[in-house]
Structures are given as structure tokens and as C-alpha cells.
C-alpha positions in Angstrom: 0.0 0.0 0.0 1.5 3.3 -1.2 0.2 5.4 1.7 1.7 3.1 4.3 5.1 3.0 2.4 5.0 6.8 2.4 4.3 7.0 6.1 7.1 4.5 6.9 9.5 6.6 4.8 8.4 9.8 6.5 9.3 8.2 9.9 12.6 6.6 8.8 14.3 8.4 5.9 17.0 10.8 7.1 18.4 13.7 5.0 21.9 13.1 3.7 24.1 15.7 2.0 25.8 13.0 -0.1 22.3 12.2 -1.5 21.7 15.8 -2.4 19.9 17.0 0.7 20.9 20.4 2.2 22.0 18.8 5.5 22.6 15.6 7.4 20.0 14.8 10.1 20.1 12.2 12.8 16.4 11.3 12.2 13.8 11.9 9.5 12.7 15.5 9.1 9.3 14.5 10.6 10.9 13.1 13.7 13.3 16.0 13.9 10.3 18.4 13.7 8.3 16.6 16.4 11.4 16.6 18.7 12.0 20.3 18.2 8.3 21.3 18.7 8.4 21.8 22.5 9.7 20.5 25.8 7.6 17.4 25.3 9.0 16.7 21.9 11.3 13.8 22.9 8.5 12.1 24.7 6.2 12.6 21.7 8.9 11.0 19.4 9.0 8.0 21.7 5.2 7.7 21.5 5.1 8.1 17.7 7.8 5.4 17.2 6.2 3.0 19.7 2.9 3.3 17.7 4.8 2.8 14.5 6.5 -0.4 15.7 3.0 -1.9 16.2 1.8 -0.8 12.8 5.0 -1.7 10.9 5.7 -4.9 12.8 7.7 -6.5 10.0 10.1 -3.6 9.6 13.4 -3.8 11.3 14.0 -0.1 10.7 11.4 1.1 13.2 13.0 -0.8 16.2 16.4 0.5 14.9 15.1 4.1 15.0 13.7 3.5 18.5 17.1 2.3 19.6 18.8 5.3 18.0 16.3 7.6 19.7 16.8 5.9 23.1 20.6 6.3 23.1 20.9 9.7 21.4 18.0 11.6 22.9 17.0 9.8 26.1 20.4 8.3 27.1 18.4 5.2 28.0 21.1 2.7 27.0 19.3 -0.4 28.4 16.2 0.3 26.3 18.3 1.2 23.3 20.2 -2.1 23.4 16.9 -4.0 23.8 15.4 -2.3 20.6 18.7 -2.7 18.7 18.7 -6.4 19.4 15.0 -6.6 18.3 16.0 -4.9 15.0 18.9 -7.4 14.6 16.7 -10.4 15.3 14.4 -9.2 12.5 17.3 -8.6 10.0 20.9 -9.0 10.8 23.0 -6.7 8.6 25.7 -4.1 8.9 23.2 -1.4 9.8 21.6 -3.3 12.7 25.0 -4.5 14.0 26.3 -0.9 13.8 23.4 0.3 15.9 24.3 -2.1 18.6 27.9 -1.0 18.5 26.8 2.7 18.6 24.7 2.0 21.7 27.7 0.6 23.5 30.0 3.4 22.3 27.5 6.1 23.4 27.1 4.4 26.8 30.9 4.4 27.3 31.1 8.1 26.4 28.2 9.0 28.7 
């Protein structure tokens, strides 16, 4: 379904300079906008991504995005590792393995 693919893309696709975008973003423009909206933005991002993981239950990229959100924005490394491992169990590739490594690296730096 095209609508659902577009919604998924709006939640996941980051901007990359090397792909012709004006800047690099840590998350999709939609997620970045929700986060910047107000003091509750980080909690709203969590809520949106948690709803998305239920809707897109076959997509490893949603749990991966949750893991990234947890370690980058919330500094919740235990939850980040849980979600990174869920993503890896759905599809083991260099991206999901890198996310696990980034969780550990961020925790060590924190």
C-alpha cells in the first residue's frame, strides 16, 4: 500500500548531504520536527515510534530508529540495546549491528 510506504518513509528516511539534501539529520525530518516542537518533543517522538512499531511490525528499521532515539535523545542505553537487538533479530545486517555498537559506544562516552 503506497500510503503506508510513504508514512514509513516519513518516519525513517534521514536527510543526507551525499544524497543531495541540504544537511545531514540524525532522524527523518518528521521526527526532527516533532522533537523540536516543544519540551515534550522527545516524549512525543517515543510515542510516535512506539505506535509505528506496532503498525509496521515486519520492519526492522522502526526498532532500529527507536534504539537510536533511546541512546541519542534519552540516554536510555538499556532500552536502546533492547530495541537494537530486536532490530537485529528481524534482520541481521551491517546497519543493525552498527546500531548495537553505537549503543555501547554512546554508553561508554556517557
